[in-house]
C-alpha positions as a LaTeX table, in Angstrom:
\begin{tabular}{lrrr}
\hline
Residue & $x$ (\AA) & $y$ (\AA) & $z$ (\AA) \\
\hline
Met1 & 21.74 & 17.91 & 36.89 \\
Asp2 & 21.43 & 21.23 & 35.67 \\
Ser3 & 18.89 & 22.55 & 33.21 \\
Ile4 & 21.00 & 21.67 & 29.93 \\
Thr5 & 22.36 & 18.10 & 31.03 \\
Ile6 & 18.68 & 17.06 & 31.09 \\
Val7 & 17.78 & 18.91 & 28.17 \\
Val8 & 21.39 & 17.19 & 26.06 \\
Leu9 & 19.95 & 13.59 & 27.67 \\
Ala10 & 16.81 & 13.81 & 26.64 \\
Ser11 & 17.57 & 15.17 & 23.31 \\
Ile12 & 19.65 & 12.31 & 22.36 \\
Val13 & 16.86 & 9.58 & 24.09 \\
Val14 & 14.12 & 10.94 & 22.00 \\
Ala15 & 17.05 & 10.98 & 18.88 \\
Ala16 & 17.85 & 7.22 & 19.40 \\
Val17 & 14.04 & 7.15 & 19.11 \\
Ala18 & 13.11 & 8.85 & 16.16 \\
Ile19 & 15.45 & 7.04 & 14.22 \\
Ala20 & 14.50 & 3.67 & 15.35 \\
Ala21 & 10.48 & 4.82 & 14.58 \\
Gly22 & 11.61 & 6.47 & 12.37 \\
Leu23 & 13.49 & 4.07 & 9.62 \\
Tyr24 & 11.31 & 1.38 & 10.58 \\
Ala25 & 8.05 & 2.13 & 9.19 \\
Pro26 & 10.09 & 3.06 & 5.56 \\
Ala27 & 11.76 & $-0.13$ & 5.92 \\
Lys28 & 8.31 & $-2.20$ & 5.97 \\
Ala29 & 6.40 & 0.34 & 4.11 \\
Met30 & 9.21 & $-0.69$ & 1.61 \\
Gly31 & 9.11 & $-4.03$ & 1.96 \\
Gly32 & 4.91 & $-4.30$ & 1.79 \\
Ala33 & 4.78 & $-2.63$ & $-0.81$ \\
Leu34 & 7.59 & $-4.99$ & $-3.19$ \\
Thr35 & 5.80 & $-8.09$ & $-2.17$ \\
Gln36 & 2.16 & $-6.41$ & $-3.33$ \\
Ala37 & 4.09 & $-5.45$ & $-6.72$ \\
Leu38 & 5.61 & $-8.83$ & $-7.38$ \\
Glu39 & 2.16 & $-10.43$ & $-6.51$ \\
Ser40 & 0.39 & $-7.90$ & $-8.97$ \\
Ile41 & 3.82 & $-8.49$ & $-11.39$ \\
Ala42 & 2.88 & $-12.82$ & $-11.34$ \\
Arg43 & $-0.86$ & $-12.11$ & $-12.32$ \\
Gln44 & $-0.65$ & $-10.03$ & $-14.81$ \\
Pro45 & 2.84 & $-9.86$ & $-16.32$ \\
Glu46 & 1.89 & $-7.68$ & $-19.15$ \\
Ser47 & 1.46 & $-5.28$ & $-16.14$ \\
Ala48 & 4.99 & $-5.05$ & $-15.22$ \\
Asn49 & 6.36 & $-1.52$ & $-17.02$ \\
Gln50 & 3.76 & 0.18 & $-15.54$ \\
Ile51 & 3.88 & $-1.90$ & $-11.96$ \\
Ile52 & 7.16 & $-1.00$ & $-11.60$ \\
Arg53 & 7.46 & 2.24 & $-12.99$ \\
Ala54 & 3.96 & 2.77 & $-9.66$ \\
Leu55 & 6.77 & 1.18 & $-7.28$ \\
Leu56 & 9.76 & 3.09 & $-8.43$ \\
Val57 & 7.95 & 6.36 & $-7.69$ \\
Gly58 & 6.28 & 4.98 & $-4.24$ \\
Met59 & 9.19 & 3.84 & $-2.49$ \\
Ala60 & 11.13 & 7.20 & $-3.81$ \\
Leu61 & 8.37 & 9.13 & $-1.23$ \\
Ile62 & 8.92 & 6.46 & 1.38 \\
Glu63 & 12.35 & 7.12 & 1.39 \\
Ala64 & 12.13 & 10.54 & 1.51 \\
Leu65 & 10.20 & 10.07 & 5.04 \\
Ala66 & 13.40 & 7.98 & 6.22 \\
Ile67 & 15.64 & 11.11 & 4.97 \\
Tyr68 & 12.77 & 13.81 & 6.92 \\
Val69 & 13.29 & 11.81 & 9.88 \\
Phe70 & 16.57 & 11.47 & 9.36 \\
Val71 & 17.65 & 15.20 & 9.49 \\
Ile72 & 14.60 & 16.55 & 12.32 \\
Val73 & 17.37 & 13.96 & 13.65 \\
Leu74 & 20.06 & 15.70 & 13.38 \\
Ile75 & 18.69 & 18.88 & 14.27 \\
Ile76 & 17.86 & 18.19 & 17.30 \\
Leu77 & 20.96 & 16.21 & 18.38 \\
Phe78 & 23.23 & 19.79 & 16.71 \\
Ala79 & 21.24 & 22.22 & 15.94 \\
Asn80 & 18.99 & 21.73 & 19.49 \\
Pro81 & 16.95 & 25.63 & 19.85 \\
Leu82 & 15.83 & 24.51 & 23.50 \\
Leu83 & 19.63 & 24.84 & 24.26 \\
Ala84 & 20.16 & 28.56 & 23.53 \\
Tyr85 & 16.71 & 29.21 & 25.08 \\
Leu86 & 18.69 & 28.17 & 28.69 \\
Lys87 & 22.02 & 29.39 & 27.99 \\
Lys88 & 20.14 & 32.27 & 28.78 \\
\hline
\end{tabular}
């Protein structure tokens, strides 16, 4: 195999691992945050609005992390800078 084939194959494997790990962690964090928020609301229903507001902000930040991982994976797959380096 030539070097370009190895780089493309490695890029695909790295992208698959990154998307798997990069989306599992935010999903796990969102589940934990939702669980804690629901437990807090059950204990103190009068502060439900504040808890929900904080929950939504936290979930938006967690989701942003997943979007960043997705964008990096797309860059690895479709705009790989190593391919331009190897073609020289």
